[in-house]
PyMOL Python script that loads the backbone (N, CA, C, O; Angstrom):
from pymol import cmd

cmd.read_pdbstr("""\
ATOM      1  N   MET A   1       0.291   6.184 -22.909  1.00  0.00           N
ATOM      2  CA  MET A   1       1.190   5.990 -21.987  1.00  0.00           C
ATOM      3  C   MET A   1       0.832   4.710 -21.134  1.00  0.00           C
ATOM      4  O   MET A   1      -0.319   4.606 -20.710  1.00  0.00           O
ATOM      5  N   THR A   2       1.662   3.841 -20.894  1.00  0.00           N
ATOM      6  CA  THR A   2       1.339   2.597 -20.188  1.00  0.00           C
ATOM      7  C   THR A   2       1.803   2.867 -18.744  1.00  0.00           C
ATOM      8  O   THR A   2       2.874   3.428 -18.514  1.00  0.00           O
ATOM      9  N   ASP A   3       0.928   2.435 -17.744  1.00  0.00           N
ATOM     10  CA  ASP A   3       1.220   2.443 -16.385  1.00  0.00           C
ATOM     11  C   ASP A   3       1.942   1.204 -15.958  1.00  0.00           C
ATOM     12  O   ASP A   3       1.373   0.114 -16.006  1.00  0.00           O
ATOM     13  N   HIS A   4       3.254   1.341 -15.516  1.00  0.00           N
ATOM     14  CA  HIS A   4       4.001   0.217 -15.079  1.00  0.00           C
ATOM     15  C   HIS A   4       4.044   0.016 -13.554  1.00  0.00           C
ATOM     16  O   HIS A   4       4.814  -0.794 -13.039  1.00  0.00           O
ATOM     17  N   ARG A   5       3.186   0.787 -12.844  1.00  0.00           N
ATOM     18  CA  ARG A   5       3.147   0.757 -11.466  1.00  0.00           C
ATOM     19  C   ARG A   5       2.389  -0.616 -11.051  1.00  0.00           C
ATOM     20  O   ARG A   5       1.440  -1.034 -11.714  1.00  0.00           O
ATOM     21  N   PRO A   6       2.833  -1.218 -10.020  1.00  0.00           N
ATOM     22  CA  PRO A   6       2.124  -2.387  -9.558  1.00  0.00           C
ATOM     23  C   PRO A   6       0.822  -2.050  -9.040  1.00  0.00           C
ATOM     24  O   PRO A   6       0.556  -0.910  -8.657  1.00  0.00           O
ATOM     25  N   HIS A   7      -0.101  -3.129  -9.014  1.00  0.00           N
ATOM     26  CA  HIS A   7      -1.410  -2.913  -8.395  1.00  0.00           C
ATOM     27  C   HIS A   7      -1.284  -2.569  -6.954  1.00  0.00           C
ATOM     28  O   HIS A   7      -0.392  -3.093  -6.287  1.00  0.00           O
ATOM     29  N   VAL A   8      -2.097  -1.745  -6.446  1.00  0.00           N
ATOM     30  CA  VAL A   8      -1.958  -1.316  -5.056  1.00  0.00           C
ATOM     31  C   VAL A   8      -2.234  -2.615  -4.153  1.00  0.00           C
ATOM     32  O   VAL A   8      -1.600  -2.802  -3.114  1.00  0.00           O
ATOM     33  N   GLU A   9      -3.091  -3.384  -4.554  1.00  0.00           N
ATOM     34  CA  GLU A   9      -3.320  -4.618  -3.739  1.00  0.00           C
ATOM     35  C   GLU A   9      -2.137  -5.616  -3.493  1.00  0.00           C
ATOM     36  O   GLU A   9      -2.083  -6.433  -2.574  1.00  0.00           O
ATOM     37  N   ASP A  10      -1.138  -5.398  -4.531  1.00  0.00           N
ATOM     38  CA  ASP A  10       0.036  -6.325  -4.442  1.00  0.00           C
ATOM     39  C   ASP A  10       1.165  -5.699  -3.597  1.00  0.00           C
ATOM     40  O   ASP A  10       2.204  -6.331  -3.408  1.00  0.00           O
ATOM     41  N   LEU A  11       0.987  -4.535  -3.115  1.00  0.00           N
ATOM     42  CA  LEU A  11       2.041  -3.749  -2.462  1.00  0.00           C
ATOM     43  C   LEU A  11       2.055  -4.116  -0.948  1.00  0.00           C
ATOM     44  O   LEU A  11       1.001  -4.228  -0.322  1.00  0.00           O
ATOM     45  N   GLY A  12       3.196  -4.287  -0.416  1.00  0.00           N
ATOM     46  CA  GLY A  12       3.424  -4.392   1.004  1.00  0.00           C
ATOM     47  C   GLY A  12       3.391  -3.056   1.634  1.00  0.00           C
ATOM     48  O   GLY A  12       3.394  -2.045   0.933  1.00  0.00           O
ATOM     49  N   TYR A  13       3.359  -3.000   2.968  1.00  0.00           N
ATOM     50  CA  TYR A  13       3.205  -1.794   3.719  1.00  0.00           C
ATOM     51  C   TYR A  13       4.226  -0.712   3.229  1.00  0.00           C
ATOM     52  O   TYR A  13       3.902   0.364   2.727  1.00  0.00           O
ATOM     53  N   GLU A  14       5.521  -1.155   3.446  1.00  0.00           N
ATOM     54  CA  GLU A  14       6.621  -0.230   3.113  1.00  0.00           C
ATOM     55  C   GLU A  14       6.499   0.415   1.647  1.00  0.00           C
ATOM     56  O   GLU A  14       6.652   1.622   1.462  1.00  0.00           O
ATOM     57  N   ALA A  15       6.208  -0.507   0.616  1.00  0.00           N
ATOM     58  CA  ALA A  15       6.173   0.013  -0.664  1.00  0.00           C
ATOM     59  C   ALA A  15       5.016   0.882  -0.879  1.00  0.00           C
ATOM     60  O   ALA A  15       5.156   1.871  -1.598  1.00  0.00           O
ATOM     61  N   ALA A  16       3.852   0.616  -0.319  1.00  0.00           N
ATOM     62  CA  ALA A  16       2.698   1.429  -0.407  1.00  0.00           C
ATOM     63  C   ALA A  16       2.959   2.861   0.244  1.00  0.00           C
ATOM     64  O   ALA A  16       2.663   3.910  -0.328  1.00  0.00           O
ATOM     65  N   ARG A  17       3.540   2.784   1.491  1.00  0.00           N
ATOM     66  CA  ARG A  17       3.820   3.915   2.233  1.00  0.00           C
ATOM     67  C   ARG A  17       4.870   4.785   1.448  1.00  0.00           C
ATOM     68  O   ARG A  17       4.693   6.001   1.377  1.00  0.00           O
ATOM     69  N   ASP A  18       5.882   4.232   0.901  1.00  0.00           N
ATOM     70  CA  ASP A  18       6.771   4.947   0.203  1.00  0.00           C
ATOM     71  C   ASP A  18       6.273   5.570  -1.158  1.00  0.00           C
ATOM     72  O   ASP A  18       6.734   6.638  -1.559  1.00  0.00           O
ATOM     73  N   GLU A  19       5.406   4.930  -1.786  1.00  0.00           N
ATOM     74  CA  GLU A  19       4.819   5.418  -3.083  1.00  0.00           C
ATOM     75  C   GLU A  19       3.910   6.598  -2.642  1.00  0.00           C
ATOM     76  O   GLU A  19       3.918   7.630  -3.313  1.00  0.00           O
ATOM     77  N   LEU A  20       3.105   6.484  -1.509  1.00  0.00           N
ATOM     78  CA  LEU A  20       2.121   7.519  -1.055  1.00  0.00           C
ATOM     79  C   LEU A  20       2.950   8.758  -0.674  1.00  0.00           C
ATOM     80  O   LEU A  20       2.497   9.880  -0.903  1.00  0.00           O
ATOM     81  N   ILE A  21       4.135   8.587  -0.107  1.00  0.00           N
ATOM     82  CA  ILE A  21       4.997   9.762   0.183  1.00  0.00           C
ATOM     83  C   ILE A  21       5.373  10.498  -1.083  1.00  0.00           C
ATOM     84  O   ILE A  21       5.380  11.729  -1.103  1.00  0.00           O
ATOM     85  N   ASP A  22       5.700   9.740  -2.182  1.00  0.00           N
ATOM     86  CA  ASP A  22       5.985  10.313  -3.512  1.00  0.00           C
ATOM     87  C   ASP A  22       4.747  10.947  -4.175  1.00  0.00           C
ATOM     88  O   ASP A  22       4.864  11.923  -4.915  1.00  0.00           O
ATOM     89  N   VAL A  23       3.612  10.400  -3.910  1.00  0.00           N
ATOM     90  CA  VAL A  23       2.428  10.998  -4.609  1.00  0.00           C
ATOM     91  C   VAL A  23       2.085  12.280  -3.796  1.00  0.00           C
ATOM     92  O   VAL A  23       1.735  13.283  -4.417  1.00  0.00           O
ATOM     93  N   VAL A  24       2.155  12.296  -2.643  1.00  0.00           N
ATOM     94  CA  VAL A  24       1.870  13.589  -1.855  1.00  0.00           C
ATOM     95  C   VAL A  24       2.869  14.701  -2.259  1.00  0.00           C
ATOM     96  O   VAL A  24       2.480  15.846  -2.491  1.00  0.00           O
ATOM     97  N   ALA A  25       4.122  14.341  -2.334  1.00  0.00           N
ATOM     98  CA  ALA A  25       5.093  15.319  -2.747  1.00  0.00           C
ATOM     99  C   ALA A  25       4.782  15.822  -4.079  1.00  0.00           C
ATOM    100  O   ALA A  25       4.787  17.036  -4.285  1.00  0.00           O
ATOM    101  N   THR A  26       4.503  14.955  -5.028  1.00  0.00           N
ATOM    102  CA  THR A  26       4.178  15.446  -6.355  1.00  0.00           C
ATOM    103  C   THR A  26       2.908  16.286  -6.448  1.00  0.00           C
ATOM    104  O   THR A  26       2.850  17.300  -7.144  1.00  0.00           O
ATOM    105  N   LEU A  27       1.935  15.842  -5.748  1.00  0.00           N
ATOM    106  CA  LEU A  27       0.689  16.787  -5.681  1.00  0.00           C
ATOM    107  C   LEU A  27       1.041  18.162  -5.075  1.00  0.00           C
ATOM    108  O   LEU A  27       0.540  19.175  -5.562  1.00  0.00           O
ATOM    109  N   GLU A  28       1.825  18.224  -4.104  1.00  0.00           N
ATOM    110  CA  GLU A  28       2.215  19.391  -3.359  1.00  0.00           C
ATOM    111  C   GLU A  28       3.009  20.304  -4.234  1.00  0.00           C
ATOM    112  O   GLU A  28       2.848  21.523  -4.175  1.00  0.00           O
ATOM    113  N   ARG A  29       3.883  19.727  -5.064  1.00  0.00           N
ATOM    114  CA  ARG A  29       4.673  20.532  -6.055  1.00  0.00           C
ATOM    115  C   ARG A  29       3.809  21.290  -7.043  1.00  0.00           C
ATOM    116  O   ARG A  29       4.098  22.409  -7.467  1.00  0.00           O
ATOM    117  N   GLY A  30       2.704  20.587  -7.387  1.00  0.00           N
ATOM    118  CA  GLY A  30       1.831  21.248  -8.425  1.00  0.00           C
ATOM    119  C   GLY A  30       2.388  21.106  -9.802  1.00  0.00           C
ATOM    120  O   GLY A  30       3.382  20.432 -10.073  1.00  0.00           O
ATOM    121  N   GLY A  31       1.663  21.804 -10.666  1.00  0.00           N
ATOM    122  CA  GLY A  31       2.069  21.782 -12.053  1.00  0.00           C
ATOM    123  C   GLY A  31       1.523  20.717 -12.952  1.00  0.00           C
ATOM    124  O   GLY A  31       1.819  20.639 -14.145  1.00  0.00           O
ATOM    125  N   LEU A  32       0.730  19.918 -12.341  1.00  0.00           N
ATOM    126  CA  LEU A  32       0.165  18.869 -13.254  1.00  0.00           C
ATOM    127  C   LEU A  32      -1.269  19.443 -13.669  1.00  0.00           C
ATOM    128  O   LEU A  32      -1.889  20.281 -13.015  1.00  0.00           O
ATOM    129  N   ASP A  33      -1.704  18.841 -14.889  1.00  0.00           N
ATOM    130  CA  ASP A  33      -3.053  19.124 -15.374  1.00  0.00           C
ATOM    131  C   ASP A  33      -4.050  18.484 -14.413  1.00  0.00           C
ATOM    132  O   ASP A  33      -3.704  17.687 -13.540  1.00  0.00           O
ATOM    133  N   LEU A  34      -5.250  18.858 -14.612  1.00  0.00           N
ATOM    134  CA  LEU A  34      -6.281  18.416 -13.636  1.00  0.00           C
ATOM    135  C   LEU A  34      -6.469  16.889 -13.757  1.00  0.00           C
ATOM    136  O   LEU A  34      -6.566  16.196 -12.744  1.00  0.00           O
ATOM    137  N   ASP A  35      -6.519  16.364 -15.017  1.00  0.00           N
ATOM    138  CA  ASP A  35      -6.633  14.944 -15.037  1.00  0.00           C
ATOM    139  C   ASP A  35      -5.517  14.155 -14.438  1.00  0.00           C
ATOM    140  O   ASP A  35      -5.763  13.148 -13.773  1.00  0.00           O
ATOM    141  N   SER A  36      -4.330  14.563 -14.643  1.00  0.00           N
ATOM    142  CA  SER A  36      -3.227  13.847 -14.011  1.00  0.00           C
ATOM    143  C   SER A  36      -3.256  14.078 -12.533  1.00  0.00           C
ATOM    144  O   SER A  36      -2.868  13.172 -11.796  1.00  0.00           O
ATOM    145  N   SER A  37      -3.696  15.248 -12.017  1.00  0.00           N
ATOM    146  CA  SER A  37      -3.748  15.419 -10.512  1.00  0.00           C
ATOM    147  C   SER A  37      -4.782  14.476  -9.906  1.00  0.00           C
ATOM    148  O   SER A  37      -4.571  13.839  -8.874  1.00  0.00           O
ATOM    149  N   LEU A  38      -5.908  14.425 -10.608  1.00  0.00           N
ATOM    150  CA  LEU A  38      -7.073  13.622 -10.084  1.00  0.00           C
ATOM    151  C   LEU A  38      -6.561  12.007 -10.111  1.00  0.00           C
ATOM    152  O   LEU A  38      -6.815  11.225  -9.194  1.00  0.00           O
ATOM    153  N   SER A  39      -5.940  11.715 -11.096  1.00  0.00           N
ATOM    154  CA  SER A  39      -5.531  10.282 -11.263  1.00  0.00           C
ATOM    155  C   SER A  39      -4.426   9.934 -10.130  1.00  0.00           C
ATOM    156  O   SER A  39      -4.378   8.832  -9.584  1.00  0.00           O
ATOM    157  N   LEU A  40      -3.591  10.949  -9.858  1.00  0.00           N
ATOM    158  CA  LEU A  40      -2.614  10.699  -8.921  1.00  0.00           C
ATOM    159  C   LEU A  40      -3.274  10.737  -7.511  1.00  0.00           C
ATOM    160  O   LEU A  40      -2.898   9.978  -6.617  1.00  0.00           O
ATOM    161  N   TRP A  41      -4.204  11.586  -7.356  1.00  0.00           N
ATOM    162  CA  TRP A  41      -4.873  11.690  -6.073  1.00  0.00           C
ATOM    163  C   TRP A  41      -5.700  10.303  -5.757  1.00  0.00           C
ATOM    164  O   TRP A  41      -5.753   9.797  -4.635  1.00  0.00           O
ATOM    165  N   GLU A  42      -6.252   9.843  -6.778  1.00  0.00           N
ATOM    166  CA  GLU A  42      -7.008   8.514  -6.640  1.00  0.00           C
ATOM    167  C   GLU A  42      -5.996   7.438  -6.265  1.00  0.00           C
ATOM    168  O   GLU A  42      -6.265   6.664  -5.346  1.00  0.00           O
ATOM    169  N   ARG A  43      -4.843   7.349  -6.933  1.00  0.00           N
ATOM    170  CA  ARG A  43      -3.815   6.443  -6.496  1.00  0.00           C
ATOM    171  C   ARG A  43      -3.392   6.657  -5.114  1.00  0.00           C
ATOM    172  O   ARG A  43      -3.223   5.663  -4.409  1.00  0.00           O
ATOM    173  N   GLY A  44      -3.201   7.817  -4.639  1.00  0.00           N
ATOM    174  CA  GLY A  44      -2.876   8.182  -3.257  1.00  0.00           C
ATOM    175  C   GLY A  44      -4.013   7.642  -2.223  1.00  0.00           C
ATOM    176  O   GLY A  44      -3.755   7.080  -1.159  1.00  0.00           O
ATOM    177  N   GLU A  45      -5.190   7.885  -2.675  1.00  0.00           N
ATOM    178  CA  GLU A  45      -6.314   7.330  -1.763  1.00  0.00           C
ATOM    179  C   GLU A  45      -6.221   5.851  -1.639  1.00  0.00           C
ATOM    180  O   GLU A  45      -6.400   5.334  -0.536  1.00  0.00           O
ATOM    181  N   ALA A  46      -5.952   5.124  -2.700  1.00  0.00           N
ATOM    182  CA  ALA A  46      -5.866   3.701  -2.726  1.00  0.00           C
ATOM    183  C   ALA A  46      -4.652   3.292  -1.909  1.00  0.00           C
ATOM    184  O   ALA A  46      -4.727   2.342  -1.130  1.00  0.00           O
ATOM    185  N   LEU A  47      -3.567   3.970  -2.067  1.00  0.00           N
ATOM    186  CA  LEU A  47      -2.387   3.664  -1.280  1.00  0.00           C
ATOM    187  C   LEU A  47      -2.604   3.912   0.182  1.00  0.00           C
ATOM    188  O   LEU A  47      -2.148   3.097   0.984  1.00  0.00           O
ATOM    189  N   ALA A  48      -3.254   4.954   0.596  1.00  0.00           N
ATOM    190  CA  ALA A  48      -3.439   5.195   1.986  1.00  0.00           C
ATOM    191  C   ALA A  48      -4.400   4.110   2.567  1.00  0.00           C
ATOM    192  O   ALA A  48      -4.269   3.765   3.741  1.00  0.00           O
ATOM    193  N   LYS A  49      -5.357   3.570   1.774  1.00  0.00           N
ATOM    194  CA  LYS A  49      -6.240   2.533   2.228  1.00  0.00           C
ATOM    195  C   LYS A  49      -5.492   1.281   2.428  1.00  0.00           C
ATOM    196  O   LYS A  49      -5.758   0.561   3.390  1.00  0.00           O
ATOM    197  N   ARG A  50      -4.525   0.962   1.538  1.00  0.00           N
ATOM    198  CA  ARG A  50      -3.792  -0.220   1.601  1.00  0.00           C
ATOM    199  C   ARG A  50      -2.847  -0.203   2.855  1.00  0.00           C
ATOM    200  O   ARG A  50      -2.645  -1.225   3.512  1.00  0.00           O
ATOM    201  N   CYS A  51      -2.278   1.014   3.154  1.00  0.00           N
ATOM    202  CA  CYS A  51      -1.543   1.165   4.348  1.00  0.00           C
ATOM    203  C   CYS A  51      -2.356   0.862   5.532  1.00  0.00           C
ATOM    204  O   CYS A  51      -1.921   0.095   6.391  1.00  0.00           O
ATOM    205  N   GLU A  52      -3.604   1.461   5.640  1.00  0.00           N
ATOM    206  CA  GLU A  52      -4.499   1.208   6.782  1.00  0.00           C
ATOM    207  C   GLU A  52      -4.808  -0.357   6.946  1.00  0.00           C
ATOM    208  O   GLU A  52      -4.814  -0.923   8.039  1.00  0.00           O
ATOM    209  N   GLU A  53      -5.050  -0.946   5.789  1.00  0.00           N
ATOM    210  CA  GLU A  53      -5.276  -2.445   5.840  1.00  0.00           C
ATOM    211  C   GLU A  53      -4.057  -3.213   6.504  1.00  0.00           C
ATOM    212  O   GLU A  53      -4.212  -4.063   7.381  1.00  0.00           O
ATOM    213  N   HIS A  54      -2.852  -2.832   6.002  1.00  0.00           N
ATOM    214  CA  HIS A  54      -1.726  -3.534   6.593  1.00  0.00           C
ATOM    215  C   HIS A  54      -1.543  -3.213   8.099  1.00  0.00           C
ATOM    216  O   HIS A  54      -1.162  -4.070   8.895  1.00  0.00           O
ATOM    217  N   LEU A  55      -1.813  -2.016   8.429  1.00  0.00           N
ATOM    218  CA  LEU A  55      -1.710  -1.554   9.964  1.00  0.00           C
ATOM    219  C   LEU A  55      -2.787  -2.308  10.722  1.00  0.00           C
ATOM    220  O   LEU A  55      -2.510  -2.855  11.789  1.00  0.00           O
ATOM    221  N   ALA A  56      -4.011  -2.354  10.202  1.00  0.00           N
ATOM    222  CA  ALA A  56      -5.089  -3.070  10.881  1.00  0.00           C
ATOM    223  C   ALA A  56      -4.839  -4.487  11.138  1.00  0.00           C
ATOM    224  O   ALA A  56      -5.225  -5.038  12.168  1.00  0.00           O
ATOM    225  N   GLY A  57      -4.097  -5.167  10.068  1.00  0.00           N
ATOM    226  CA  GLY A  57      -3.737  -6.545  10.165  1.00  0.00           C
ATOM    227  C   GLY A  57      -2.706  -6.784  11.158  1.00  0.00           C
ATOM    228  O   GLY A  57      -2.735  -7.775  11.887  1.00  0.00           O
ATOM    229  N   ALA A  58      -1.710  -5.819  11.211  1.00  0.00           N
ATOM    230  CA  ALA A  58      -0.642  -5.942  12.230  1.00  0.00           C
ATOM    231  C   ALA A  58      -1.209  -5.780  13.702  1.00  0.00           C
ATOM    232  O   ALA A  58      -0.853  -6.498  14.637  1.00  0.00           O
ATOM    233  N   ARG A  59      -2.126  -4.761  13.797  1.00  0.00           N
ATOM    234  CA  ARG A  59      -2.762  -4.482  15.063  1.00  0.00           C
ATOM    235  C   ARG A  59      -3.404  -5.815  15.538  1.00  0.00           C
ATOM    236  O   ARG A  59      -3.244  -6.205  16.695  1.00  0.00           O
ATOM    237  N   GLU A  60      -4.105  -6.482  14.658  1.00  0.00           N
ATOM    238  CA  GLU A  60      -4.928  -7.668  14.975  1.00  0.00           C
ATOM    239  C   GLU A  60      -4.024  -8.810  15.392  1.00  0.00           C
ATOM    240  O   GLU A  60      -4.362  -9.594  16.279  1.00  0.00           O
ATOM    241  N   ARG A  61      -2.900  -8.896  14.762  1.00  0.00           N
ATOM    242  CA  ARG A  61      -1.886  -9.865  15.098  1.00  0.00           C
ATOM    243  C   ARG A  61      -1.264  -9.702  16.516  1.00  0.00           C
ATOM    244  O   ARG A  61      -1.037 -10.663  17.250  1.00  0.00           O
ATOM    245  N   ILE A  62      -0.992  -8.331  16.859  1.00  0.00           N
ATOM    246  CA  ILE A  62      -0.434  -7.990  18.112  1.00  0.00           C
ATOM    247  C   ILE A  62      -1.535  -8.328  19.181  1.00  0.00           C
ATOM    248  O   ILE A  62      -1.204  -8.931  20.202  1.00  0.00           O
ATOM    249  N   GLU A  63      -2.722  -7.985  18.985  1.00  0.00           N
ATOM    250  CA  GLU A  63      -3.813  -8.209  19.940  1.00  0.00           C
ATOM    251  C   GLU A  63      -3.987  -9.711  20.169  1.00  0.00           C
ATOM    252  O   GLU A  63      -4.279 -10.095  21.302  1.00  0.00           O
ATOM    253  N   LYS A  64      -3.829 -10.579  19.179  1.00  0.00           N
ATOM    254  CA  LYS A  64      -3.961 -11.944  19.459  1.00  0.00           C
ATOM    255  C   LYS A  64      -2.975 -12.414  20.246  1.00  0.00           C
ATOM    256  O   LYS A  64      -3.239 -13.202  21.154  1.00  0.00           O
ATOM    257  N   VAL A  65      -1.613 -11.959  19.982  1.00  0.00           N
ATOM    258  CA  VAL A  65      -0.619 -12.486  20.830  1.00  0.00           C
ATOM    259  C   VAL A  65      -0.703 -12.074  22.257  1.00  0.00           C
ATOM    260  O   VAL A  65      -0.459 -12.857  23.175  1.00  0.00           O
ATOM    261  N   LEU A  66      -1.079 -10.740  22.445  1.00  0.00           N
ATOM    262  CA  LEU A  66      -1.257 -10.279  23.748  1.00  0.00           C
ATOM    263  C   LEU A  66      -2.430 -11.029  24.472  1.00  0.00           C
ATOM    264  O   LEU A  66      -2.327 -11.351  25.656  1.00  0.00           O
ATOM    265  N   ALA A  67      -3.530 -11.294  23.736  1.00  0.00           N
ATOM    266  CA  ALA A  67      -4.600 -12.094  24.411  1.00  0.00           C
ATOM    267  C   ALA A  67      -4.112 -13.374  24.863  1.00  0.00           C
ATOM    268  O   ALA A  67      -4.347 -13.820  25.986  1.00  0.00           O
ATOM    269  N   ALA A  68      -3.342 -14.036  23.867  1.00  0.00           N
ATOM    270  CA  ALA A  68      -2.770 -15.380  24.312  1.00  0.00           C
ATOM    271  C   ALA A  68      -1.792 -15.414  25.416  1.00  0.00           C
ATOM    272  O   ALA A  68      -1.678 -16.401  26.142  1.00  0.00           O
ATOM    273  N   ASP A  69      -1.041 -14.276  25.558  1.00  0.00           N
ATOM    274  CA  ASP A  69      -0.204 -14.109  26.656  1.00  0.00           C
ATOM    275  C   ASP A  69      -1.005 -13.972  27.960  1.00  0.00           C
ATOM    276  O   ASP A  69      -0.593 -14.423  29.029  1.00  0.00           O
ATOM    277  N   ASP A  70      -2.193 -13.313  27.812  1.00  0.00           N
ATOM    278  CA  ASP A  70      -2.966 -13.178  29.062  1.00  0.00           C
ATOM    279  C   ASP A  70      -3.595 -14.385  29.591  1.00  0.00           C
ATOM    280  O   ASP A  70      -3.848 -14.561  30.782  1.00  0.00           O
ATOM    281  N   ASP A  71      -3.859 -15.293  28.545  1.00  0.00           N
ATOM    282  CA  ASP A  71      -4.433 -16.653  28.824  1.00  0.00           C
ATOM    283  C   ASP A  71      -3.499 -17.554  29.598  1.00  0.00           C
ATOM    284  O   ASP A  71      -3.944 -18.492  30.259  1.00  0.00           O
ATOM    285  N   GLU A  72      -2.152 -17.267  29.521  1.00  0.00           N
ATOM    286  CA  GLU A  72      -1.187 -18.190  30.128  1.00  0.00           C
ATOM    287  C   GLU A  72      -0.996 -17.889  31.480  1.00  0.00           C
ATOM    288  O   GLU A  72      -0.217 -18.560  32.157  1.00  0.00           O
TER     289      GLU A  72
END
""", "prot")
cmd.dss("prot")
cmd.show_as("cartoon", "prot")
cmd.util.cbc("prot")
cmd.orient("prot")
């Protein structure tokens, strides 16, 4: 079976978040074999990390703007 999902690194915040929601829902439903569950869990971990990276970048941008406003 070929995996047609985009690379996690290529996903924007919203796409990564939405896929992560789907991954969690699928894992919570259960019924997958162990290998499929582990693979999906690993994808979920990568998606969560990607979301954190996007949020950290957004936080940094906001802090820079606020710091620039303080300098004025």
